[in-house]
C-alpha positions as CSV (number, residue, x, y, z in Angstrom):
1,M,209.3,152.5,-13.2
2,Y,209.5,148.7,-13.2
3,S,205.7,148.5,-12.7
4,K,205.2,150.8,-15.7
5,K,207.2,148.8,-18.2
6,I,205.5,145.6,-17.0
7,L,202.1,147.1,-17.5
8,F,203.1,148.3,-20.9
9,L,204.2,144.8,-22.1
10,S,201.1,143.0,-20.7
11,K,198.5,145.5,-21.6
12,K,197.2,144.1,-24.8
13,H,197.8,140.4,-24.6
14,R,197.1,139.8,-21.0
15,M,200.0,137.3,-20.8
16,P,199.6,134.4,-18.4
17,V,201.2,134.8,-14.9
18,I,204.1,132.6,-15.8
19,S,204.9,134.8,-18.8
20,V,204.7,137.9,-16.7
21,V,207.1,136.4,-14.2
22,L,209.6,135.5,-16.9
23,L,209.4,139.0,-18.5
24,A,210.0,140.6,-15.0
25,A,213.0,138.5,-14.5
26,L,214.3,139.6,-17.9
27,L,213.7,143.3,-17.0
28,L,215.6,142.8,-13.7
29,I,218.5,141.3,-15.6
30,G,218.5,144.3,-18.1
31,L,218.4,146.8,-15.1
32,S,221.3,145.2,-13.3
33,S,223.3,145.4,-16.4
34,C,222.7,149.1,-16.5
35,G,224.2,149.7,-13.1
36,D,223.5,153.4,-12.4
37,N,223.2,154.3,-16.0
38,W,219.5,154.0,-16.9
39,S,220.0,155.3,-20.4
40,N,221.6,152.1,-21.5
41,F,218.4,150.1,-20.8
42,F,216.6,148.6,-24.0
43,I,213.9,146.1,-24.7
44,P,214.9,143.3,-27.1
45,N,212.9,143.4,-30.5
46,W,211.4,140.0,-29.9
47,A,209.9,141.3,-26.6
48,V,207.9,144.0,-28.4
49,K,207.5,142.7,-31.9
50,D,204.1,142.1,-33.2
51,D,202.6,142.3,-36.7
52,I,203.7,145.2,-39.0
53,D,201.8,145.6,-42.2
54,I,201.7,148.0,-45.2
55,K,198.1,149.0,-46.2
56,T,196.8,151.0,-49.1
57,S,194.3,153.7,-48.9
58,D,191.6,151.5,-50.6
59,G,192.8,148.1,-49.3
60,G,193.4,147.0,-52.9
61,E,196.4,146.4,-55.2
62,A,199.5,148.4,-54.5
63,V,200.3,150.5,-57.6
64,I,202.6,153.4,-58.4
65,G,201.3,156.8,-57.2
66,E,199.2,155.2,-54.4
67,E,200.1,156.0,-50.7
68,L,201.4,153.2,-48.6
69,R,200.9,153.4,-44.8
70,A,202.7,151.5,-42.1
71,D,200.5,149.7,-39.6
72,F,201.5,148.0,-36.3
73,D,199.4,146.6,-33.5
74,Y,201.7,146.9,-30.4
75,P,201.7,149.8,-27.9
76,A,204.6,152.2,-27.9
77,D,205.0,154.8,-25.1
78,K,208.3,155.9,-26.5
79,P,209.2,157.7,-29.7
80,V,208.9,155.7,-32.9
81,K,211.1,156.0,-36.0
82,Y,210.2,154.9,-39.5
83,Q,212.5,154.0,-42.6
84,W,211.1,153.0,-45.9
85,Y,213.0,150.6,-48.1
86,K,212.9,149.8,-52.0
87,D,214.3,146.5,-53.0
88,G,216.0,146.2,-49.6
89,V,217.8,149.7,-49.8
90,P,216.7,152.6,-47.6
91,I,214.9,155.4,-49.4
92,P,216.5,158.7,-48.5
93,G,214.1,161.1,-46.6
94,A,211.4,158.3,-46.5
95,T,211.1,158.4,-42.7
96,G,207.4,159.0,-42.0
97,P,204.6,156.6,-41.4
98,A,203.4,156.9,-45.0
99,Y,205.2,156.8,-48.4
100,T,204.0,157.1,-52.0
101,P,206.1,155.1,-54.5
102,T,207.0,156.5,-57.8
103,E,208.3,153.4,-59.5
104,P,207.7,149.6,-59.4
105,G,209.6,147.5,-56.9
106,N,209.5,145.6,-53.6
107,Y,208.8,148.0,-50.7
108,N,208.8,147.5,-46.9
109,V,209.1,149.7,-43.8
110,G,211.2,149.4,-40.7
111,I,209.9,150.7,-37.4
112,T,212.1,151.4,-34.3
113,V,210.8,152.2,-30.8
114,Q,213.3,154.1,-28.7
115,G,215.4,151.8,-26.8
116,S,214.5,148.7,-29.0
117,Q,215.8,147.2,-32.3
118,E,214.3,147.9,-35.8
119,I,211.4,145.7,-36.8
120,K,210.7,145.4,-40.6
121,S,207.4,144.6,-42.4
122,P,207.2,141.9,-45.1
123,P,207.9,143.4,-48.6
124,R,205.0,144.6,-50.7
125,T,205.4,144.6,-54.5
126,I,204.3,147.8,-56.3
127,V,203.4,147.6,-59.9
128,T,202.6,150.0,-62.7
129,P,198.7,150.1,-63.3
130,P,197.7,148.2,-66.3
131,P,197.1,150.3,-69.3
132,S,193.5,151.3,-69.9
133,G,192.3,149.9,-73.3
134,N,191.5,146.8,-75.3
135,I,193.5,144.0,-77.1
136,T,192.1,142.6,-80.3
137,V,193.2,139.7,-82.4
138,T,192.5,139.8,-86.1
139,G,192.8,137.2,-88.7
140,P,190.8,134.7,-90.9
141,G,190.6,132.3,-87.9
142,G,191.8,129.1,-89.7
143,I,194.7,126.7,-89.2
144,N,197.9,128.0,-90.9
145,E,196.3,131.5,-91.1
146,E,198.1,134.4,-89.4
147,L,196.7,135.9,-86.2
148,I,197.7,139.6,-85.4
149,A,197.5,141.2,-82.0
150,D,196.6,145.0,-81.7
151,F,195.9,147.3,-78.8
152,D,194.4,150.7,-78.4
153,F,196.2,152.1,-75.2
154,P,199.4,154.2,-75.2
155,A,202.6,152.5,-74.4
156,D,205.6,154.7,-73.5
157,K,207.6,151.8,-72.3
158,P,208.7,148.5,-74.0
159,V,205.9,146.1,-74.7
160,T,206.2,142.2,-74.7
161,Y,203.8,139.6,-76.1
162,Q,202.9,136.0,-75.2
163,W,200.6,133.8,-77.2
164,Y,198.5,131.1,-75.5
165,K,196.8,127.9,-76.7
166,D,194.0,126.5,-74.4
167,G,195.4,128.6,-71.6
168,V,199.0,127.3,-71.9
169,A,201.9,129.6,-73.1
170,I,203.2,128.6,-76.5
171,P,207.0,128.4,-76.3
172,G,208.6,131.0,-78.6
173,A,205.4,132.7,-79.6
174,T,206.4,136.2,-78.3
175,G,205.8,138.4,-81.3
176,P,202.8,140.6,-82.3
177,A,201.6,137.8,-84.8
178,Y,201.3,134.1,-84.5
179,T,200.1,131.4,-87.1
180,P,198.3,128.4,-85.4
181,T,198.9,124.9,-86.7
182,E,196.3,123.0,-85.0
183,P,192.7,123.5,-83.7
184,G,192.4,125.1,-80.2
185,S,191.5,128.2,-78.2
186,Y,194.0,131.0,-78.8
187,N,194.6,134.4,-77.2
188,V,197.6,136.8,-76.6
189,G,198.9,138.5,-73.5
190,I,200.5,142.0,-73.7
191,T,202.8,143.5,-70.9
192,V,203.9,147.1,-70.8
193,E,207.2,147.1,-68.8
194,G,206.5,147.5,-65.2
195,S,202.8,146.7,-65.5
196,E,200.6,143.7,-65.2
197,E,199.9,141.5,-68.3
198,I,196.5,141.9,-69.8
199,K,195.0,139.2,-72.2
200,S,192.8,139.3,-75.2
201,P,189.6,137.3,-75.3
202,P,190.1,133.7,-76.6
203,Q,189.6,132.9,-80.2
204,V,188.6,129.3,-81.3
205,I,190.5,127.9,-84.2
206,V,188.9,125.0,-85.9
207,A,190.0,122.8,-88.8
208,P,187.9,123.0,-92.0
209,P,185.5,120.1,-92.3
210,L,186.5,117.2,-94.6
211,S,185.0,117.7,-98.0
212,G,184.1,114.1,-98.7
213,T,182.3,111.1,-97.2
214,I,183.7,107.8,-96.0
215,T,182.1,104.5,-96.9
216,V,183.0,100.8,-96.3
217,T,182.5,98.0,-98.8
218,G,183.0,94.3,-98.4
219,S,181.0,91.1,-98.0
220,G,180.5,91.5,-94.3
221,K,181.9,88.0,-93.8
222,I,184.6,86.9,-91.3
223,N,188.1,86.7,-92.8
224,E,187.0,88.6,-95.9
225,E,188.5,92.1,-96.5
226,L,186.6,95.3,-95.7
227,T,187.8,98.5,-97.7
228,A,187.4,102.1,-96.6
229,H,186.7,104.7,-99.4
230,Y,187.1,108.5,-98.9
231,S,185.5,110.7,-101.6
232,G,187.2,113.9,-100.8
233,T,190.5,115.5,-102.0
234,E,192.3,115.7,-98.6
235,E,195.0,113.3,-97.7
236,V,193.4,111.3,-94.8
237,S,194.4,108.6,-92.3
238,F,192.1,105.7,-91.2
239,Q,191.2,104.2,-87.8
240,W,189.0,101.0,-87.7
241,Y,186.8,100.3,-84.7
242,R,185.4,97.0,-83.5
243,N,182.2,97.6,-81.5
244,G,183.2,101.2,-80.9
245,V,186.8,100.2,-79.6
246,P,189.8,101.4,-81.7
247,I,191.7,98.5,-83.4
248,P,195.4,98.8,-82.6
249,E,197.8,99.7,-85.5
250,E,199.7,96.4,-85.0
251,E,196.4,94.5,-85.8
252,G,196.0,96.5,-89.1
253,G,193.5,99.0,-87.5
254,T,195.0,102.1,-89.2
255,S,195.1,100.9,-92.9
256,A,192.6,101.5,-95.6
257,K,191.7,97.8,-95.7
258,Y,190.9,95.6,-92.7
259,T,190.1,91.9,-92.5
260,P,187.7,91.2,-89.6
261,K,188.3,88.1,-87.4
262,D,185.2,88.3,-85.1
263,N,181.4,88.6,-85.3
264,A,181.1,92.3,-84.5
265,V,180.1,95.8,-85.8
266,Y,182.9,97.6,-87.6
267,T,183.3,101.3,-88.6
268,V,186.2,103.3,-89.8
269,N,187.0,107.0,-89.2
270,A,188.9,109.2,-91.8
271,G,190.7,112.4,-90.7
272,T,193.5,114.7,-91.3
273,A,196.2,115.6,-88.8
274,N,194.3,118.6,-87.6
275,G,190.8,118.0,-88.9
276,E,187.6,116.5,-87.2
277,P,187.3,112.9,-88.4
278,K,184.3,111.5,-90.2
279,S,182.8,108.2,-89.5
280,S,181.7,105.5,-92.0
281,N,178.5,103.5,-92.2
282,P,178.6,100.5,-89.7
283,V,179.1,97.0,-91.1
284,S,177.9,94.0,-89.2
285,V,180.3,91.0,-89.7
286,S,179.2,87.5,-89.4
287,P,180.2,84.1,-90.8
288,T,177.6,84.7,-93.6
289,G,177.8,88.5,-93.9
290,G,174.9,90.5,-95.4
291,L,171.9,92.0,-93.5
292,G,171.5,90.9,-90.0
293,G,167.8,91.2,-89.4
294,T,165.0,88.7,-90.2
295,V,162.2,88.4,-92.7
296,V,158.8,88.4,-91.0
297,G,155.7,86.9,-92.6
298,I,157.0,83.8,-94.4
299,V,154.2,81.2,-94.3
300,S,155.1,77.9,-92.6
301,H,155.1,75.1,-95.2
302,P,153.5,77.1,-98.0
303,S,151.8,75.5,-100.9
304,A,151.2,76.8,-104.4
305,G,148.5,79.5,-104.4
306,T,149.1,80.6,-100.8
307,P,149.6,84.4,-100.7
308,M,152.4,85.7,-98.7
309,T,153.2,89.3,-97.5
310,V,156.6,89.8,-95.8
311,L,158.5,92.6,-94.1
312,Y,162.1,93.0,-93.3
313,S,162.8,93.5,-89.6
314,A,166.1,95.4,-89.3
315,D,168.9,94.7,-86.9
316,T,169.1,98.3,-85.6
317,G,172.0,97.5,-83.2
318,T,174.2,97.3,-86.4
319,G,173.1,100.5,-87.9
320,E,170.5,99.0,-90.2
321,N,167.6,101.4,-91.3
322,P,164.6,100.5,-89.1
323,N,162.1,101.5,-91.8
324,P,160.9,98.5,-93.6
325,A,160.0,100.6,-96.6
326,A,163.7,101.3,-97.2
327,Y,164.4,97.8,-98.4
328,V,163.6,96.2,-101.7
329,I,162.1,92.7,-101.7
330,K,162.5,90.5,-104.8
331,W,161.0,87.1,-105.5
332,Y,162.8,84.5,-107.7
333,M,161.6,81.2,-109.0
334,E,164.1,78.3,-109.6
335,D,164.9,78.0,-113.3
336,P,163.9,74.5,-114.6
337,A,167.1,74.6,-116.5
338,G,169.2,74.1,-113.3
339,S,168.7,74.2,-109.6
340,D,171.4,76.8,-109.1
341,N,169.7,79.4,-111.3
342,Y,166.8,81.6,-110.3
343,V,164.7,83.8,-112.5
344,L,163.2,87.1,-111.1
345,V,159.4,86.8,-110.9
346,T,158.3,90.0,-109.2
347,T,159.4,92.8,-106.8
348,G,157.4,93.8,-103.8
349,N,156.3,92.7,-100.3
350,S,153.4,90.4,-101.5
351,F,153.6,87.4,-103.7
352,T,151.5,84.4,-104.4
353,P,153.6,81.4,-105.8
354,P,151.9,80.2,-108.9
355,S,153.4,76.6,-108.7
356,Q,155.3,74.3,-106.4
357,G,159.0,74.3,-106.5
358,N,161.9,76.3,-104.9
359,Y,161.6,80.1,-104.7
360,K,164.2,82.6,-103.5
361,L,163.3,85.7,-101.5
362,V,166.0,88.5,-101.6
363,V,166.0,91.6,-99.4
364,D,168.2,94.3,-100.6
365,D,169.4,97.6,-98.9
366,P,170.0,99.9,-101.9
367,V,172.1,102.3,-99.8
368,T,174.7,99.8,-98.4
369,G,174.2,97.1,-101.0
370,R,173.9,94.5,-98.2
371,T,171.4,91.7,-98.8
372,T,169.9,88.7,-97.2
373,E,168.0,85.9,-98.8
374,E,165.7,82.9,-97.9
375,I,165.0,79.8,-99.9
376,I,161.3,78.8,-99.7
377,N,160.0,75.5,-100.9
378,I,156.5,75.7,-102.1
379,G,154.7,72.5,-102.0
380,A,151.7,71.0,-103.6
381,P,148.3,71.9,-102.2
382,A,147.9,70.2,-98.8
383,L,145.7,67.2,-98.1
384,S,142.6,67.6,-96.0
385,A,142.8,67.3,-92.3
386,L,141.0,64.6,-90.3
387,T,138.2,66.1,-88.3
388,G,138.5,63.8,-85.2
389,N,141.2,62.8,-82.7
390,V,143.0,59.5,-82.1
391,S,143.2,58.2,-78.5
392,I,144.7,55.1,-76.8
393,N,143.3,53.4,-73.8
394,G,144.9,50.5,-71.8
395,S,146.6,49.6,-68.5
396,G,150.1,50.7,-69.4
397,K,151.4,47.1,-68.6
398,T,153.4,44.9,-70.9
399,N,151.4,42.0,-72.4
400,E,148.1,43.9,-71.8
401,T,146.1,45.3,-74.8
402,L,146.2,48.9,-75.9
403,T,143.1,50.0,-78.0
404,A,143.0,52.9,-80.5
405,A,139.8,55.0,-81.1
406,Y,139.1,57.6,-83.7
407,S,136.4,60.2,-82.9
408,G,135.8,61.6,-86.3
409,S,133.2,60.8,-89.0
410,E,135.5,59.7,-91.7
411,T,135.4,56.0,-92.6
412,G,138.0,53.5,-93.7
413,V,140.4,54.3,-90.9
414,I,143.6,52.3,-90.9
415,Y,145.6,52.2,-87.6
416,T,149.4,51.9,-87.5
417,W,151.2,51.4,-84.2
418,Y,154.6,52.8,-83.4
419,R,157.1,52.5,-80.6
420,T,158.8,55.8,-79.9
421,G,162.3,56.0,-81.4
422,V,161.7,53.0,-83.7
423,S,161.1,53.9,-87.4
424,T,159.4,50.6,-88.4
425,P,155.8,50.1,-87.3
426,V,155.2,47.6,-84.7
427,G,151.7,46.6,-85.6
428,T,148.4,47.4,-87.5
429,G,144.7,47.3,-86.5
430,G,142.6,48.8,-83.8
431,T,144.4,47.0,-80.9
432,Y,148.0,46.3,-80.1
433,T,149.6,44.3,-77.3
434,P,153.1,45.6,-76.3
435,T,155.7,43.1,-75.1
436,E,158.4,45.7,-74.1
437,A,158.4,48.7,-71.9
438,D,158.5,52.0,-73.8
439,N,156.2,54.8,-75.1
440,Y,153.7,53.8,-77.8
441,Y,151.3,55.7,-80.1
442,A,149.0,55.0,-83.0
443,T,148.5,56.8,-86.4
444,A,145.1,57.0,-88.1
445,T,145.2,57.1,-91.9
446,V,142.3,57.7,-94.3
447,T,142.7,57.9,-98.1
448,G,142.9,61.6,-99.2
449,Y,143.6,63.0,-95.7
450,N,146.7,63.8,-93.8
451,P,147.3,61.2,-91.0
452,K,146.9,62.0,-87.4
453,E,148.7,60.7,-84.3
454,S,147.3,59.6,-80.9
455,N,148.5,60.5,-77.5
456,Q,151.5,58.5,-76.3
457,V,151.2,55.8,-73.7
458,A,153.9,54.8,-71.4
459,V,154.2,51.0,-70.9
460,S,156.2,49.6,-68.0
461,G,157.1,46.0,-67.1
462,T,154.3,45.7,-64.6
463,G,152.4,48.9,-65.3
464,G,152.7,51.8,-63.0
465,L,150.7,53.2,-60.0
466,T,148.4,55.8,-61.5
467,E,147.6,58.3,-58.6
468,N,149.3,61.0,-56.6
469,L,152.4,60.4,-54.5
470,S,152.8,63.2,-51.9
471,V,155.5,64.1,-49.3
472,S,154.7,66.1,-46.1
473,P,156.1,68.6,-45.4
474,A,156.5,69.5,-49.0
475,N,159.9,71.1,-48.4
476,P,161.4,69.9,-45.1
477,D,164.7,71.2,-43.7
478,A,167.9,69.2,-43.8
479,G,168.1,67.1,-40.6
480,A,164.4,66.6,-40.3
481,T,162.3,63.7,-41.5
482,A,159.4,63.6,-44.0
483,T,156.4,61.3,-44.5
484,A,155.3,59.8,-48.0
485,S,151.7,59.0,-48.9
486,Y,150.2,57.2,-51.8
487,A,146.5,57.5,-52.6
488,P,145.5,54.2,-54.4
489,G,143.7,54.4,-57.6
490,P,140.8,52.1,-58.9
491,G,141.8,48.6,-58.6
492,E,145.0,49.4,-56.7
493,T,145.5,47.8,-53.3
494,G,148.2,47.9,-50.7
495,P,150.2,47.5,-48.8
496,F,152.6,50.1,-50.3
497,T,156.3,50.4,-49.5
498,Y,158.5,53.5,-49.8
499,E,162.2,53.9,-50.6
500,W,164.1,57.2,-50.2
501,F,167.1,58.4,-52.3
502,R,169.5,61.2,-51.8
503,P,170.3,63.9,-54.3
504,D,173.3,62.0,-55.5
505,G,171.1,59.0,-56.2
506,S,172.3,56.9,-53.2
507,Y,169.8,54.9,-51.2
508,A,169.0,56.5,-47.9
509,G,166.5,54.0,-46.4
510,A,162.9,52.7,-46.5
511,G,159.6,53.3,-44.6
512,E,156.7,55.5,-44.8
513,T,158.6,58.0,-42.7
514,S,162.0,58.9,-44.2
515,P,165.2,58.5,-42.3
516,A,166.9,61.8,-41.2
517,L,167.2,63.9,-44.4
518,D,171.0,64.4,-43.9
519,T,171.7,66.8,-46.9
520,A,169.9,69.6,-48.6
521,G,168.9,69.1,-52.3
522,N,166.6,67.3,-54.6
523,W,165.5,64.0,-52.9
524,K,163.4,61.2,-54.5
525,V,160.8,58.9,-52.9
526,V,159.5,55.7,-54.7
527,A,156.2,54.1,-53.8
528,K,155.7,50.4,-54.6
529,G,152.6,48.3,-54.6
530,P,151.9,44.7,-55.1
531,N,153.5,43.1,-58.2
532,G,156.1,45.8,-58.3
533,R,154.0,48.6,-59.8
534,A,155.6,51.9,-58.7
535,K,155.3,55.7,-58.6
536,E,158.1,58.1,-57.9
537,T,158.3,61.9,-57.2
538,T,161.1,64.3,-56.2
539,F,161.0,67.0,-53.5
540,I,163.4,69.6,-52.3
541,V,165.1,69.4,-48.9
542,N,165.9,73.0,-47.7
543,E,169.1,74.1,-46.1
544,P,168.3,75.7,-42.7
545,G,169.0,79.4,-42.4
546,L,168.4,80.2,-46.1
547,N,165.5,82.3,-47.2
548,T,162.4,80.9,-48.9
549,L,161.4,82.0,-52.4
550,S,158.1,83.8,-52.2
551,G,156.6,82.9,-55.7
552,E,155.6,79.8,-57.5
553,V,157.2,78.1,-60.5
554,T,155.1,76.9,-63.5
555,I,155.8,75.4,-66.8
556,T,153.6,76.0,-69.9
557,G,154.0,74.5,-73.4
558,S,152.5,72.1,-76.0
559,G,153.9,69.0,-74.4
560,K,155.5,67.9,-77.7
561,I,159.1,67.2,-78.5
562,Y,161.0,69.9,-80.3
563,E,158.4,72.4,-79.1
564,T,159.4,75.0,-76.5
565,L,158.6,74.7,-72.9
566,T,158.6,78.1,-70.9
567,A,159.1,78.5,-67.2
568,A,157.4,81.4,-65.2
569,Y,158.1,82.6,-61.6
570,S,155.3,84.4,-59.9
571,G,157.5,86.2,-57.3
572,S,160.0,88.9,-57.4
573,E,163.3,87.5,-58.8
574,P,166.3,87.9,-56.3
575,P,169.5,88.8,-58.0
576,G,171.3,85.9,-59.5
577,T,168.2,83.8,-60.1
578,T,168.7,80.8,-62.4
579,Y,166.5,78.2,-63.9
580,T,167.6,74.6,-64.4
581,W,165.7,72.0,-66.3
582,Y,165.5,68.2,-65.4
583,K,163.8,65.1,-66.8
584,T,162.2,62.9,-64.2
585,G,164.2,59.8,-63.6
586,T,167.5,61.4,-64.4
587,S,169.8,63.4,-62.1
588,T,171.6,65.3,-64.8
589,L,170.2,68.6,-65.9
590,V,168.9,68.9,-69.4
591,G,169.0,72.6,-69.9
592,T,169.1,76.1,-68.3
593,G,167.2,79.4,-68.8
594,L,163.6,80.3,-68.9
595,T,162.9,78.0,-72.0
596,H,163.8,74.5,-72.9
597,D,163.1,72.5,-76.2
598,P,162.8,68.8,-75.2
599,T,164.2,66.3,-77.8
600,E,162.8,63.2,-76.2
601,A,159.6,62.2,-74.4
602,G,159.2,62.1,-70.6
603,D,158.2,64.2,-67.7
604,F,160.1,67.5,-67.3
605,Y,160.4,70.1,-64.5
606,V,162.4,73.2,-63.7
607,T,164.1,74.3,-60.5
608,V,164.6,78.0,-59.6
609,T,167.6,78.9,-57.4
610,A,169.1,82.2,-56.1
611,P,172.0,82.9,-53.9
612,G,170.9,82.9,-50.2
613,Y,167.6,81.1,-51.0
614,N,166.5,77.4,-51.0
615,P,165.5,76.3,-54.5
616,K,162.0,75.7,-55.6
617,E,160.5,73.2,-58.1
618,S,157.8,73.6,-60.8
619,N,155.0,71.3,-61.7
620,R,155.7,68.4,-64.0
621,I,154.8,68.5,-67.7
622,T,154.6,65.5,-69.8
623,V,156.2,65.6,-73.2
624,I,155.2,63.2,-75.9
625,S,156.9,62.4,-79.3
626,K,155.3,64.9,-81.6
627,G,156.5,68.0,-83.3
628,W,158.6,69.0,-86.2
629,V,161.3,66.9,-88.0
630,T,163.8,68.3,-90.5
631,L,164.9,66.4,-93.6
632,S,168.5,66.8,-94.6
633,I,168.5,66.5,-98.4
634,S,171.2,66.2,-101.0
635,I,170.4,66.1,-104.8
636,Q,172.2,64.4,-107.7
637,Q,170.9,65.3,-111.1
638,I,171.7,64.2,-114.7
639,E,170.0,66.1,-117.6
640,D,169.9,66.3,-121.3
641,A,168.1,68.6,-123.7
642,G,165.0,66.6,-123.9
643,I,163.8,66.3,-120.3
644,T,164.0,68.1,-116.9
645,I,163.4,66.6,-113.5
646,A,162.8,69.1,-110.6
647,M,162.9,68.2,-106.9
648,P,163.0,70.4,-103.8
649,N,166.3,71.4,-102.3
650,E,165.2,71.3,-98.7
651,L,162.1,70.5,-96.6
652,V,160.9,70.9,-93.1
653,L,158.1,68.3,-92.5
654,S,155.8,67.6,-89.7
655,R,156.0,64.2,-87.9
656,T,152.3,64.4,-87.2
657,D,151.3,64.7,-90.8
658,R,151.6,62.6,-94.0
659,N,153.9,65.1,-95.9
660,V,154.3,65.4,-99.6
661,I,157.6,65.6,-101.5
662,S,156.8,66.9,-105.0
663,V,158.7,65.8,-108.1
664,T,157.9,67.6,-111.5
665,I,158.9,66.1,-114.8
666,S,158.7,68.5,-117.7
667,N,158.5,67.4,-121.4
668,P,158.0,63.6,-120.7
669,T,156.7,62.7,-124.2
670,G,158.6,59.7,-125.5
671,Y,160.2,58.9,-122.1
672,E,159.6,56.0,-119.9
673,I,159.5,57.1,-116.3
674,E,160.9,54.9,-113.5
675,W,160.5,55.4,-109.8
676,H,163.0,53.8,-107.4
677,Y,162.9,53.8,-103.6
678,N,166.1,52.9,-101.6
679,G,167.6,51.2,-104.7
680,S,164.6,49.2,-105.8
681,M,162.3,50.0,-108.7
682,L,158.8,50.6,-107.7
683,T,156.8,51.3,-110.8
684,K,157.0,52.7,-114.3
685,G,154.6,55.6,-114.7
686,V,151.6,54.2,-112.7
687,H,150.2,54.8,-109.3
688,G,149.9,52.4,-106.4
689,T,150.5,51.9,-102.7
690,Y,153.6,50.2,-101.5
691,G,153.2,48.7,-98.0
692,E,153.4,51.0,-95.0
693,I,156.5,52.9,-96.3
694,L,155.2,55.5,-98.8
695,T,152.4,56.2,-101.2
696,L,153.1,57.1,-104.9
697,T,150.4,58.9,-106.9
698,V,150.6,59.8,-110.6
699,D,148.6,62.6,-112.3
700,P,148.7,61.5,-115.9
701,T,147.8,65.1,-117.2
702,S,150.6,66.9,-115.6
703,Y,153.1,64.2,-114.6
704,D,153.4,65.6,-111.1
705,Y,154.3,62.7,-108.8
706,N,153.5,63.1,-105.2
707,I,155.3,60.9,-102.7
708,A,153.9,60.8,-99.2
709,Y,155.8,59.3,-96.4
710,N,155.0,58.2,-92.8
711,L,158.1,56.4,-91.9
712,I,160.9,57.7,-89.7
713,G,164.3,56.8,-91.1
714,K,166.5,57.2,-94.1
715,H,165.2,57.4,-97.6
716,T,166.4,57.6,-101.2
717,I,164.0,58.3,-104.0
718,T,165.3,58.2,-107.6
719,V,163.5,59.3,-110.7
720,V,164.8,57.9,-114.1
721,A,163.7,59.0,-117.5
722,R,164.6,56.7,-120.4
723,K,164.3,57.1,-124.1
724,T,165.6,54.9,-126.8
725,G,168.9,56.1,-128.3
726,E,169.6,58.6,-125.5
727,P,171.4,58.1,-122.2
728,P,169.0,58.1,-119.2
729,S,168.2,61.2,-117.3
730,S,167.8,60.9,-113.5
731,K,167.6,62.8,-110.3
732,R,168.0,61.5,-106.8
733,I,166.8,62.9,-103.5
734,E,168.2,61.6,-100.1
735,F,166.7,62.5,-96.8
736,T,166.5,61.4,-93.2
737,V,163.5,61.8,-91.1
738,E,164.5,62.1,-87.4
739,N,162.1,61.7,-84.6
């Protein structure tokens, strides 16, 4: 008998030996407690308990009217009793292995094996099957318009409702109708007592679109008010945006008016509490306001009779229309009655100015009302250009002669010599002997032609070595040494000495072979020959362990001051690549980026650097003192009814040419015309040449006076018209020519 019970307990689970031993001991204790009365023997329920479950016939949801069956997975070789429970209370007569519930509730079953305690299954919830049918929601489908729930299935028990917005129950919305007050996705759930809830399909409620449009007006200037306008009938609120970011209410971002403080693109939204907002046109705000694009096609330094065709290139980043045809271009001519008044001449992209003077080009966007304008000075027809070139030859030493030569066929050439940075000529004639170290150039002038400049010549105290100074290796590592070598030019003899300088400018040592290059960076070596003539070059000392840039660095450009130099790197740029510009002979950088506009003559180079790499230098490019100069002009004018004097408002003139400032005098009959330069009267209505400063010509038929200059410096020209019995009329132009 003991053996049988042990086998019964271990039949399914094949308990480990130690478990069997423990169970055997338990049985012995139970038997000993029975004494001679075997009927008192029982097995504790934890010793026989295993999983008891309630299953349905189809394995699905348990509903009323569907049979439930008790299931357990332990062996029982004694009689088994069943008792079904509802909500924890025994169901009378429900004592079989199966039971069919007739009402909803929580059901479970208790199983008792003879001689053991009862074991109960977990409760199983029995529900009423959901009604068979559909739920519909009817209504206009707008905000503040009632929705009504309806269903087509029978309901013989109480029915409850719950409305939902975006899947979340709406508190208090428990009736058959509901009126939404904001946009969203709405549906209703209906529950027949004792059954599961069923829901209607969602219905999307949207706000009606705004009836009007929103626009922004204002100057488009910083610190000048922008105003939002809404054309519809709804009561709307506003939200301003700066570059797409909402402006907080405390900064005025929710008012109809807003005053911008920054250069940015501004828009405003208008909306109702429940409606979808509408956005305005974007407004680009800058210190000057107006359109933010550029006018393309304006001729540089135009003269009367020069045709021009222009287009407006929109700033599409600020929402401007990219189609050039969307803009209206208007041309105005300065009114002789006053320099602040302009008279419309024509409309369209093309225009040929009929005469010299100031013109205004206006680009208008008829949709937004924003404009931009350009003032264009139209000069007199240009003088002819000299056909040849001017060159200078010489040793480049102080007290040794420089010689100018002109290659063209024109005759009567006059040479004028200049020292860079000095406005007064230093000499005239075909030759000049400099006494100070500097850069020098010559200008060739022929009557009736624009002047032409020569190349620049650098003059040093003793002249300079002329050939190539090289360093080997070109880019040594820090801690190593390098060797300098100078290849003598014609007439140059040694011996040559070499001096080495660290990146910070400190002296490192002398000799053809450098001392130990004790730091990475930009080193300099200077070669000196007899009589102190010298040549220098720089080279990069690499930091050991860093990578080497694979490409080469080059510079291109005209070699004239104020004209752009451009760096190019032939390799693949590593992340963080930067360009730094230097002028030979100075350790301070003069610029950064791919381009540089030199403002002085000299040799320039660029260094490319990148994290983790040794830097690399470009070639040297020599820049000379040529290019464009700008005249800053102010005008004082006195007029009466009898005479008008017109002068240009602003000019951009070329340092390389003899430029013309045009002065037009209207109705001069009976007036005596005086010309004053820098406070001194030059002439009264006649033409002549006045030294090397300027040339004054008079056309007696039109009284157009052309003043051509070739002097860098400050100038004042005053024209005075006098007539007996009347106060004088005058106009003054002040300008500075900067090299």
